[in-house]
C-alpha positions in Angstrom: -36.6 42.9 -17.6 -39.1 40.3 -16.1 -41.2 40.8 -13.6 -41.2 37.1 -12.4 -37.5 36.9 -11.4 -36.9 38.1 -7.0 -35.9 41.0 -6.3 -33.3 40.0 -3.2 -34.4 43.7 -1.2 -37.8 44.2 -2.1 -39.4 40.1 -2.1 -37.8 39.0 1.5 -39.3 43.2 3.3 -42.8 41.8 0.7 -42.4 38.2 2.2 -40.8 37.7 5.5 -41.1 41.7 7.0 -39.7 42.2 10.7 -38.9 45.4 11.4 -41.9 48.4 11.4 -42.1 51.7 12.8 -44.4 52.9 11.3 -42.8 55.7 9.1 -39.9 52.6 7.6 -40.9 48.8 7.2 -38.0 46.1 6.9 -36.7 42.8 6.5 -33.7 42.7 8.9 -33.4 40.3 10.9 -31.5 37.1 10.1 -30.6 33.1 11.4 -27.0 32.6 9.7 -25.4 29.4 9.3 -23.5 27.4 7.4 -24.3 24.9 5.1 -21.4 22.0 6.2 -22.8 22.0 9.1 -26.1 21.8 8.9 -29.2 21.0 6.8 -31.5 24.2 6.2 -34.7 22.1 6.5 -37.1 25.4 6.7 -37.8 29.0 7.7 -41.3 30.4 9.6 -43.1 32.9 7.7 -43.0 36.0 9.7 -47.0 37.7 9.8 -48.8 34.4 8.6 -51.8 34.4 6.6 -54.2 33.2 8.4 -53.6 36.2 11.8 -52.4 38.5 9.5 -54.0 38.3 5.3 -55.3 41.8 5.2 -52.2 43.1 6.7 -49.8 41.1 4.2 -52.0 41.6 1.5 -51.2 45.5 2.5 -46.7 44.9 2.9 -47.1 43.3 -0.6 -49.2 45.2 -2.9 -46.7 48.5 -1.1 -43.7 46.4 -1.3 -43.7 45.5 -5.1 -45.6 49.7 -5.3 -41.8 50.8 -3.7 -39.9 48.3 -5.9 -41.0 50.8 -9.3 -40.9 53.7 -7.6 -37.4 52.9 -6.3 -36.3 50.6 -9.3 -36.2 53.9 -11.9 -34.1 56.3 -9.6 -29.6 55.7 -8.6 -31.4 55.6 -4.5 -30.0 53.1 -2.7 -28.4 54.6 0.6 -31.0 53.7 3.2 -32.0 49.8 1.6 -30.0 48.6 4.4 -32.7 50.8 6.8 -36.4 49.5 5.5 -37.6 51.7 3.0 -40.0 55.0 4.4 -44.0 53.5 4.6 -46.5 53.5 7.3 -47.6 50.2 6.0 -46.5 48.6 9.1 -46.5 50.0 13.1 -45.2 48.1 15.6 -45.2 47.5 18.5 -49.0 48.0 18.8 -52.0 46.2 19.7 -51.8 43.2 18.3 -47.9 42.4 17.1 -46.7 43.7 21.0 -43.1 43.6 19.6 -41.2 46.2 17.6 -39.8 42.8 15.5 -41.6 40.0 13.6 -40.1 36.5 15.1 -38.6 34.9 12.2 -37.1 30.9 13.0 -35.9 27.9 11.1 -35.8 24.0 11.0 -32.2 22.2 11.1 -31.3 18.9 10.4 -27.8 17.8 12.5 -25.6 15.9 10.4 -25.2 12.8 13.0 -21.4 12.9 14.4 -21.8 10.7 17.2 -21.8 7.6 15.3 -18.3 7.9 13.1 -16.6 9.3 16.2 -17.3 6.4 18.8 -16.9 3.1 16.4 -14.3 2.2 18.3 -16.6 1.9 21.7 -19.1 -0.2 23.0 
């Protein structure tokens, strides 16, 4: 088992948490796109280090602890809803929504040049 490998569930929640209600923590907000008609250039962090450094570190530690506990069991039934954790309670006096923002930057292909070659 290579601990440096990213885990598609726990590390998404660790680095891009988007939801916490005081009883569970999760990463359940997504942006879907198709790579055949746009190119992903970047994503935002749901919590930056400057504003939420202490809380972000606590979430990362909590996610690592939860991952270690969950990987030693066969209990995957609640993964889609998040994991039990009191680490993040939204909304609160700093984060006023019950979900953290997600955003991405895409590059769209220039489709006009090909369609307008015969036009002046």
